[in-house]
Kinemage of the C-alpha trace (Angstrom):
@kinemage 1
@onewidth
@group {chain A} dominant
@subgroup {mainchain}
@vectorlist {calphas} color= white
{ca unk a 1} P 89.343 94.706 67.432
{ca unk a 2} L 86.285 94.142 65.252
{ca unk a 3} L 83.067 92.804 66.768
{ca unk a 4} L 83.199 89.880 64.335
{ca unk a 5} L 86.242 88.454 66.103
{ca unk a 6} L 84.883 88.547 69.629
{ca unk a 7} L 82.940 85.227 69.559
{ca unk a 8} L 86.053 83.307 68.521
{ca unk a 9} L 88.553 84.988 70.850
{ca unk a 10} L 86.529 85.338 74.062
{ca unk a 11} L 86.122 81.572 74.780
{ca unk a 12} L 89.905 81.093 74.722
{ca unk a 13} L 90.509 84.130 76.932
{ca unk a 14} L 87.870 82.908 79.373
{ca unk a 15} L 89.585 79.498 79.597
{ca unk a 16} L 92.920 81.201 80.305
{ca unk a 17} L 91.397 83.357 83.049
{ca unk a 18} L 89.726 80.360 84.698
{ca unk a 19} L 92.995 78.427 84.669
{ca unk a 20} L 94.880 81.364 86.174
{ca unk a 21} L 92.383 81.632 89.022
{ca unk a 22} L 92.811 77.945 89.940
{ca unk a 23} L 96.497 77.843 90.699
{ca unk a 24} L 98.296 78.304 87.360
{ca unk a 25} L 100.465 81.301 88.219
{ca unk a 26} L 101.904 81.900 84.746
{ca unk a 27} L 99.834 82.740 81.664
{ca unk a 28} L 100.640 84.611 78.478
{ca unk a 29} L 99.411 88.099 77.702
{ca unk a 30} L 100.162 90.420 74.796
{ca unk a 31} L 103.385 91.475 76.545
{ca unk a 32} L 104.747 88.037 77.422
{ca unk a 33} L 105.183 84.432 76.275
{ca unk a 34} L 106.464 82.772 79.471
{ca unk a 35} L 105.996 79.058 78.670
{ca unk a 36} L 106.549 76.624 75.790
{ca unk a 37} L 102.982 76.868 74.442
{ca unk a 38} L 102.226 80.333 75.833
{ca unk a 39} L 100.379 79.218 78.993
{ca unk a 40} L 99.771 76.292 81.307
{ca unk a 41} L 96.995 74.853 79.109
{ca unk a 42} L 99.450 74.567 76.177
{ca unk a 43} L 96.924 75.996 73.712
{ca unk a 44} L 99.477 77.716 71.467
{ca unk a 45} L 97.285 80.812 71.100
{ca unk a 46} L 98.824 84.298 71.227
{ca unk a 47} L 96.749 86.812 73.219
{ca unk a 48} L 98.315 89.655 71.210
{ca unk a 49} L 98.408 90.443 67.497
{ca unk a 50} L 100.867 90.765 64.617
{ca unk a 51} L 101.049 93.273 61.734
{ca unk a 52} L 99.571 92.123 58.448
{ca unk a 53} L 102.942 92.633 56.764
{ca unk a 54} L 105.914 90.983 58.466
{ca unk a 55} L 109.558 91.851 57.914
{ca unk a 56} L 112.757 90.577 59.517
{ca unk a 57} L 113.619 93.082 62.260
{ca unk a 58} L 116.779 91.327 63.477
{ca unk a 59} L 118.601 88.015 63.567
{ca unk a 60} L 120.894 86.490 66.179
{ca unk a 61} L 123.418 83.739 65.439
{ca unk a 62} L 124.402 80.960 67.828
{ca unk a 63} L 127.974 80.015 66.969
{ca unk a 64} L 128.554 76.268 66.892
{ca unk a 65} L 124.950 75.439 67.753
{ca unk a 66} L 121.356 75.630 66.629
{ca unk a 67} L 117.857 76.177 68.017
{ca unk a 68} L 115.356 73.357 68.555
{ca unk a 69} L 113.096 74.955 71.162
{ca unk a 70} L 110.587 77.768 71.542
{ca unk a 71} L 111.805 81.013 73.102
{ca unk a 72} L 110.261 82.559 76.202
{ca unk a 73} L 109.700 86.325 76.043
{ca unk a 74} L 109.146 88.318 79.244
{ca unk a 75} L 109.912 91.935 80.214
{ca unk a 76} L 111.182 92.781 76.726
{ca unk a 77} L 113.770 89.973 76.906
{ca unk a 78} L 113.998 86.856 74.735
{ca unk a 79} L 115.275 83.679 76.418
{ca unk a 80} L 116.314 80.656 74.372
{ca unk a 81} L 118.738 77.774 74.770
{ca unk a 82} L 121.128 76.607 72.054
{ca unk a 83} L 122.671 73.220 71.410
{ca unk a 84} L 126.071 74.888 71.876
{ca unk a 85} L 125.427 75.005 75.635
{ca unk a 86} L 124.330 78.628 75.985
{ca unk a 87} L 121.088 79.947 77.387
{ca unk a 88} L 120.831 83.338 75.707
{ca unk a 89} L 119.024 86.417 77.021
{ca unk a 90} L 118.458 88.970 74.244
{ca unk a 91} L 116.816 92.370 73.947
{ca unk a 92} L 113.484 92.004 72.175
{ca unk a 93} L 113.785 95.340 70.395
{ca unk a 94} L 117.265 94.800 68.935
{ca unk a 95} L 118.384 91.171 69.381
{ca unk a 96} L 121.438 92.369 71.303
{ca unk a 97} L 122.611 89.836 73.896
{ca unk a 98} L 122.081 90.804 77.526
{ca unk a 99} L 123.852 87.731 78.929
{ca unk a 100} L 124.534 84.056 78.298
{ca unk a 101} L 124.499 81.204 80.805
{ca unk a 102} L 126.894 78.421 79.773
{ca unk a 103} L 126.534 74.659 80.341
{ca unk a 104} L 128.759 71.769 79.281
{ca unk a 105} L 126.440 70.298 76.641
{ca unk a 106} L 123.364 72.155 75.440
{ca unk a 107} L 119.626 72.769 75.465
{ca unk a 108} L 116.713 71.511 73.398
{ca unk a 109} L 114.068 72.218 76.056
{ca unk a 110} L 112.149 75.488 76.071
{ca unk a 111} L 112.747 77.923 78.944
{ca unk a 112} L 110.010 78.968 81.379
{ca unk a 113} L 109.932 82.328 83.163
{ca unk a 114} L 108.213 83.354 86.386
{ca unk a 115} L 108.820 86.337 88.668
{ca unk a 116} L 112.063 87.259 86.943
{ca unk a 117} L 113.564 83.764 87.142
{ca unk a 118} L 114.305 81.474 84.179
{ca unk a 119} L 113.841 77.693 84.545
{ca unk a 120} L 115.324 75.273 82.017
{ca unk a 121} L 116.768 71.751 81.757
{ca unk a 122} L 119.694 70.631 79.583
{ca unk a 123} L 120.637 67.491 77.653
{ca unk a 124} L 122.856 66.386 80.538
{ca unk a 125} L 119.824 66.104 82.841
{ca unk a 126} L 120.523 69.243 84.849
{ca unk a 127} L 117.644 71.582 85.645
{ca unk a 128} L 118.538 75.202 86.393
{ca unk a 129} L 116.974 78.250 87.977
{ca unk a 130} L 118.674 81.346 86.542
{ca unk a 131} L 118.404 84.855 87.999
{ca unk a 132} L 117.661 88.050 86.061
{ca unk a 133} L 121.390 88.835 85.727
{ca unk a 134} L 122.238 85.396 84.290
{ca unk a 135} L 123.607 83.968 87.534
{ca unk a 136} L 122.662 80.478 88.703
{ca unk a 137} L 120.182 80.502 91.588
{ca unk a 138} L 120.073 76.697 92.018
{ca unk a 139} L 120.528 73.409 90.166
{ca unk a 140} L 118.762 70.044 90.376
{ca unk a 141} L 120.115 66.876 88.759
{ca unk a 142} L 117.638 64.548 87.052
{ca unk a 143} L 118.590 61.063 85.891
{ca unk a 144} L 118.676 61.700 82.130
{ca unk a 145} L 118.272 64.266 79.354
{ca unk a 146} L 115.576 66.927 79.763
{ca unk a 147} L 113.529 67.778 76.670
{ca unk a 148} L 110.535 69.019 78.633
{ca unk a 149} L 109.848 72.684 79.142
{ca unk a 150} L 108.818 73.545 82.691
{ca unk a 151} L 105.374 74.456 83.999
{ca unk a 152} L 104.226 75.853 87.350
{ca unk a 153} L 101.701 74.974 90.023
{ca unk a 154} L 101.385 77.178 93.111
{ca unk a 155} L 104.950 77.531 94.445
{ca unk a 156} L 106.220 74.495 92.515
{ca unk a 157} L 107.951 73.980 89.170
{ca unk a 158} L 107.434 70.757 87.174
{ca unk a 159} L 109.300 69.105 84.306
{ca unk a 160} L 109.768 65.659 82.772
{ca unk a 161} L 112.937 63.734 81.904
{ca unk a 162} L 114.055 60.851 79.728
{ca unk a 163} L 114.558 58.915 82.985
{ca unk a 164} L 110.744 58.454 82.936
{ca unk a 165} L 110.104 60.765 85.875
{ca unk a 166} L 107.981 63.870 86.297
{ca unk a 167} L 109.712 66.056 88.873
{ca unk a 168} L 107.987 68.560 91.148
{ca unk a 169} L 110.397 70.979 92.863
{ca unk a 170} L 110.066 73.947 95.172
{ca unk a 171} L 110.564 76.802 92.707
{ca unk a 172} L 112.444 78.964 95.213
{ca unk a 173} L 114.950 76.391 96.480
{ca unk a 174} L 115.005 73.502 93.977
{ca unk a 175} L 114.187 70.988 96.706
{ca unk a 176} L 112.300 67.897 95.530
{ca unk a 177} L 108.646 67.907 96.593
{ca unk a 178} L 107.760 64.647 94.837
{ca unk a 179} L 108.444 62.663 91.684
{ca unk a 180} L 106.059 60.583 89.594
{ca unk a 181} L 107.400 57.544 87.750
{ca unk a 182} L 106.125 56.391 84.362
{ca unk a 183} L 107.286 53.331 82.451
{ca unk a 184} L 109.286 55.194 79.795
{ca unk a 185} L 110.671 58.596 78.832
{ca unk a 186} L 108.766 61.835 79.423
{ca unk a 187} L 109.654 64.368 76.743
{ca unk a 188} L 106.555 66.579 76.753
{ca unk a 189} L 105.696 69.768 78.613
{ca unk a 190} L 103.404 68.910 81.576
{ca unk a 191} L 100.094 70.601 80.807
{ca unk a 192} L 98.288 71.821 83.934
{ca unk a 193} L 94.586 72.391 84.608
{ca unk a 194} L 93.331 73.038 88.138
{ca unk a 195} L 95.298 70.546 90.311
{ca unk a 196} L 95.905 68.079 87.477
{ca unk a 197} L 98.980 67.556 85.294
{ca unk a 198} L 98.658 65.827 81.919
{ca unk a 199} L 101.715 63.968 80.640
{ca unk a 200} L 101.827 62.041 77.365
{ca unk a 201} L 104.681 59.565 77.497
{ca unk a 202} L 106.865 57.218 75.531
{ca unk a 203} L 105.063 54.423 77.411
{ca unk a 204} L 102.089 55.071 75.075
{ca unk a 205} L 99.870 56.444 77.837
{ca unk a 206} L 98.343 59.748 78.820
{ca unk a 207} L 98.909 60.162 82.553
{ca unk a 208} L 96.582 62.257 84.725
{ca unk a 209} L 98.426 63.230 87.902
{ca unk a 210} L 97.156 64.822 91.112
{ca unk a 211} L 99.525 67.729 91.720
{ca unk a 212} L 98.889 67.957 95.446
{ca unk a 213} L 99.768 64.304 96.043
{ca unk a 214} L 102.057 63.479 93.126
{ca unk a 215} L 99.993 60.401 92.314
{ca unk a 216} L 98.241 59.132 89.209
{ca unk a 217} L 94.467 59.411 89.231
{ca unk a 218} L 93.862 57.898 85.772
{ca unk a 219} L 95.519 57.059 82.462
{ca unk a 220} L 94.425 56.618 78.860
{ca unk a 221} L 95.954 54.129 76.409
{ca unk a 222} L 97.409 55.869 73.322
{ca unk a 223} L 98.581 52.686 71.557
{ca unk a 224} L 102.003 54.152 70.651
{ca unk a 225} L 104.672 56.402 72.174
{ca unk a 226} L 104.597 60.179 72.042
{ca unk a 227} L 106.632 63.166 73.083
{ca unk a 228} L 103.939 65.656 72.080
{ca unk a 229} L 102.463 68.084 74.573
{ca unk a 230} L 98.726 67.802 75.302
{ca unk a 231} L 96.645 70.924 74.596
{ca unk a 232} L 93.605 71.338 76.847
{ca unk a 233} L 90.500 73.215 75.715
{ca unk a 234} L 87.722 73.018 78.341
{ca unk a 235} L 86.999 69.279 78.861
{ca unk a 236} L 88.864 68.157 75.740
{ca unk a 237} L 92.559 67.303 75.489
{ca unk a 238} L 94.361 66.980 72.142
{ca unk a 239} L 97.564 65.026 71.495
{ca unk a 240} L 99.241 63.172 68.626
{ca unk a 241} L 101.470 60.096 68.642
{ca unk a 242} L 104.288 58.312 66.830
{ca unk a 243} L 101.616 55.880 65.658
{ca unk a 244} L 100.233 58.565 63.304
{ca unk a 245} L 97.031 59.004 65.336
{ca unk a 246} L 95.802 62.340 66.689
{ca unk a 247} L 93.483 62.032 69.687
{ca unk a 248} L 90.767 64.079 71.332
{ca unk a 249} L 90.218 62.895 74.907
{ca unk a 250} L 87.611 63.895 77.462
{ca unk a 251} L 90.000 64.245 80.399
{ca unk a 252} L 87.255 64.330 83.012
{ca unk a 253} L 85.903 60.889 82.084
{ca unk a 254} L 88.606 60.033 80.890
{ca unk a 255} L 87.970 58.483 77.486
{ca unk a 256} L 88.824 58.939 73.803
{ca unk a 257} L 86.199 61.075 72.034
{ca unk a 258} L 87.586 60.833 68.501
{ca unk a 259} L 90.708 59.921 66.532
{ca unk a 260} L 92.150 61.369 63.341
{ca unk a 261} L 94.582 59.767 60.889
{ca unk a 262} L 95.586 60.984 57.447
{ca unk a 263} L 93.905 59.123 54.598
{ca unk a 264} L 97.107 58.616 52.617
{ca unk a 265} L 100.691 58.415 53.825
{ca unk a 266} L 100.563 58.147 57.612
{ca unk a 267} L 103.434 59.630 59.583
{ca unk a 268} L 103.946 60.592 63.245
{ca unk a 269} L 102.550 63.699 64.887
{ca unk a 270} L 105.569 65.098 66.759
{ca unk a 271} L 104.526 68.691 67.197
{ca unk a 272} L 101.868 69.896 69.585
{ca unk a 273} L 98.477 71.249 68.576
{ca unk a 274} L 97.154 74.795 68.723
{ca unk a 275} L 93.533 74.848 69.836
{ca unk a 276} L 90.699 77.372 69.802
{ca unk a 277} L 86.955 76.926 70.200
{ca unk a 278} L 86.627 76.822 66.396
{ca unk a 279} L 89.620 74.795 65.232
{ca unk a 280} L 92.482 72.528 66.291
{ca unk a 281} L 95.617 72.782 64.138
{ca unk a 282} L 98.456 70.246 64.161
{ca unk a 283} L 101.420 69.443 61.924
{ca unk a 284} L 102.616 66.023 60.831
{ca unk a 285} L 105.845 64.432 59.700
{ca unk a 286} L 103.988 63.779 56.419
{ca unk a 287} L 104.689 67.503 55.652
{ca unk a 288} L 101.056 68.582 56.089
{ca unk a 289} L 99.320 70.930 58.506
{ca unk a 290} L 95.824 69.743 59.451
{ca unk a 291} L 92.882 71.747 60.778
{ca unk a 292} L 90.180 69.791 62.611
{ca unk a 293} L 86.831 70.575 64.208
{ca unk a 294} L 87.417 70.290 67.982
{ca unk a 295} L 84.243 68.447 68.964
{ca unk a 296} L 84.054 65.940 66.100
{ca unk a 297} L 87.528 65.666 64.538
{ca unk a 298} L 86.110 66.561 61.118
{ca unk a 299} L 88.869 67.629 58.720
{ca unk a 300} L 88.379 71.303 57.864
{ca unk a 301} L 91.426 71.855 55.671
{ca unk a 302} L 94.925 70.600 54.873
{ca unk a 303} L 97.958 72.669 53.928
{ca unk a 304} L 100.983 70.931 52.330
{ca unk a 305} L 104.519 72.155 52.984
{ca unk a 306} L 107.711 70.912 51.360
{ca unk a 307} L 109.250 69.461 54.503
{ca unk a 308} L 108.422 67.536 57.644
{ca unk a 309} L 106.646 69.488 60.365
{ca unk a 310} L 108.258 68.838 63.746
{ca unk a 311} L 107.355 72.136 65.393
{ca unk a 312} L 104.029 73.382 66.691
{ca unk a 313} L 101.685 75.968 65.154
{ca unk a 314} L 100.698 79.210 66.849
{ca unk a 315} L 97.357 80.946 66.334
{ca unk a 316} L 97.452 84.747 66.155
{ca unk a 317} L 94.016 86.259 65.596
{ca unk a 318} L 92.674 84.800 62.352
{ca unk a 319} L 96.072 83.505 61.192
{ca unk a 320} L 98.106 80.444 62.066
{ca unk a 321} L 101.905 80.417 61.835
{ca unk a 322} L 103.961 77.255 61.351
{ca unk a 323} L 107.584 76.478 60.537
{ca unk a 324} L 108.544 73.526 58.351
{ca unk a 325} L 111.581 71.422 57.593
{ca unk a 326} L 111.578 73.102 54.185
{ca unk a 327} L 113.007 76.207 55.869
{ca unk a 328} L 109.865 78.282 55.441
{ca unk a 329} L 107.824 80.080 58.046
{ca unk a 330} L 104.214 80.128 56.823
{ca unk a 331} L 101.217 82.302 57.673
{ca unk a 332} L 97.843 80.776 56.783
{ca unk a 333} L 94.248 81.887 57.033
{ca unk a 334} L 92.930 80.078 60.109
{ca unk a 335} L 89.470 79.478 58.635
{ca unk a 336} L 90.440 78.270 55.156
{ca unk a 337} L 94.104 77.223 55.310
{ca unk a 338} L 94.928 79.574 52.424
{ca unk a 339} L 98.558 80.673 52.360
{ca unk a 340} L 98.901 84.382 53.124
{ca unk a 341} L 102.677 84.727 53.405
{ca unk a 342} L 105.905 82.800 53.777
{ca unk a 343} L 109.542 83.552 54.468
{ca unk a 344} L 112.572 81.459 53.439
{ca unk a 345} L 114.953 81.168 56.400
{ca unk a 346} L 117.436 78.812 54.748
{ca unk a 347} L 117.483 76.410 57.709
{ca unk a 348} L 114.965 73.845 58.919
{ca unk a 349} L 112.439 75.109 61.465
{ca unk a 350} L 112.251 72.490 64.227
{ca unk a 351} L 111.151 74.822 67.004
{ca unk a 352} L 107.959 76.825 67.352
{ca unk a 353} L 107.176 80.552 67.345
{ca unk a 354} L 106.659 82.840 70.332
{ca unk a 355} L 104.545 85.969 69.795
{ca unk a 356} L 104.497 89.187 71.859
{ca unk a 357} L 104.293 92.950 71.320
{ca unk a 358} L 103.581 92.594 67.594
{ca unk a 359} L 106.660 90.406 67.100
{ca unk a 360} L 107.227 86.748 66.270
{ca unk a 361} L 110.484 85.032 67.267
{ca unk a 362} L 111.606 81.617 65.988
{ca unk a 363} L 114.920 79.759 65.599
{ca unk a 364} L 116.367 77.452 62.951
{ca unk a 365} L 118.648 74.420 62.843
{ca unk a 366} L 121.400 76.464 61.195
{ca unk a 367} L 121.788 78.537 64.354
{ca unk a 368} L 119.800 81.668 63.490
{ca unk a 369} L 117.106 83.264 65.601
{ca unk a 370} L 114.684 85.478 63.656
{ca unk a 371} L 112.492 88.280 64.930
{ca unk a 372} L 109.650 89.309 62.598
{ca unk a 373} L 107.422 92.349 62.931
{ca unk a 374} L 106.331 95.555 61.263
{ca unk a 375} L 109.044 98.044 60.268
{ca unk a 376} L 106.739 101.034 60.546
């Protein structure tokens, strides 16, 4: 690692360490990607690195289904759910299937992994805890479809549902600890800082929830619905909406610090942002990836793709990776937005990448899961 990179990387690592010491039991490292956006803060920043030259190392096909979510990668295993009803566990080095857990319908939520157990909800509203051998440990039935990846607080697991509820369960038994009710669907991953959960909902509000009591402590009006996951960088929270507005919110106040909207054709922000101390990057349904200054919202650069961006970018060192509806996975220079590389997958990229051990894994809507890395 060069000394020139230390000032940019250290603030993010410090934030992750502080969060881990305050009750967030699961955080990413260079060997693992356990949650939807890497860690509990949902920053979308990979602690590890990737080779400068990326090649396809393996692919895995999901017969009769496709991939909409982000994989979890822990202990050299890749976990991802398919719309065909299978939760797949694959070997990271080869893509060979270790096991598959079958449900009646399918998955579009991202899995979460802690202490060898996999937690995931399906489109039928069932939330599962799966053991290391693929056997079901327990099941909890929510009232509607689950799009939300799970997060963890102390000995609890949390997820949202289209029934408008945020559920908090005992992670060992699946027993309900409490549930928080909003006025509309909850599709986002519940971001966690200290003893607070942040949920952006289809009721057009950002909810701040006390995790020890299961009660709201504050909310912020967002003016339109959203299913995007909030990213939290120190005191600032970043989230976009269906109303084509991207917000920076001081969550301790709480109040809106700045708003960003594209100057021309305005379309929803459906993906989640990746955030570092130097830049916040978010994709839009207008086909563009935007880079903004975190404190002011100043536009730093824009990169146009050929398709809608529904997934979320991931920052790896001084590069940012994003998949587009045009079927391309792009690598851009984080500082300038200059394209460095792309790969044509042939299918739309709705999900987001996971990065560990010098490898990037991402799925497509034509049922292929790709693993990229260096062949040498």
